[in-house]
N, C-alpha and C positions, 0 to 999 in steps of 0.2 A: 505494499500500500504505500502508495506516494508520501502520506501523511503521517506515515511514522519514521521517514527519514529527517536526518538534519546534517547537511553538508557544512562540515567544518573549517578545510580547507580545499583550496583549488591546486595539483600541482603539473607542469607540463607546461609547454614539451620537454620533456629532456630524452634526447633520440640516444645518446649512448647508455643512456640506463636502460636494463632489463626491468622486466615485472617486479613489484616490490612484493617482499619476503615476510615484513612482520613490520609494527609500529611498538615504539617505548611508553612509556608511562611521559617522558617530559616531550613527546610528540617528535620523537626522530622518524625515520622513517628506512629502513633498509631495503637495498635493491641487491637485485643478482647484474652483474654489469654484462655484455655482452663475452666477456674474457672469462666470466665463472669468477671474479675477482667482489667478492661486498663490499658496499659504499654505502655513504650513512648520509643521509637530507638531514641536516639540521632545520628545524623550522623558524627558529630562534633567530639566528647569525642568517639564513638565507648563503649558508656553501653545504657543500657536498664533499666529504673526505672519503679516501679511502680507509677501508677497514685494516687491510692486511692479512686477510681471511679468505681461500679461497673454498670455492663450493666442493664440495668431494662427492654429492649425490644427486641425482635427476630431481628430488623432491628435497625442497629446505625450508625451514622457519624458523624463525626466532621465538625466543622463548625468556622470560624473565624471571626472576628470583628473590628472594629477600633474603639475608643472608641473618639468622637466629641463634641466640642460646639455648632457644628449647629445644629437647629432645622430641621427634617427629615422633618416636616410641608413646610419649608422655599423655 
C-alpha cells in the first residue's frame, strides 16, 4: 500500500556502485561495487568510502551487533 511507505532519502545515480546490501543505524548505506569490493555511503557527510573488504559469496548482507557484558545464556 502506497500510504504505508515513507521516503527517507533519495540516492543516485551512482553508476560505479552496484546494489545496496545494507544500512546501519547511523544511516550509512553499504554497496557491493562492480569489482566485488564493499563501499559505504555516509549520508551525513555525503561521501563514499571503500571499506577494504571484498565480497566472498554471491549473496552478501550487512548485520549489526551491539557488544555487551551480559552472557547470551543468561
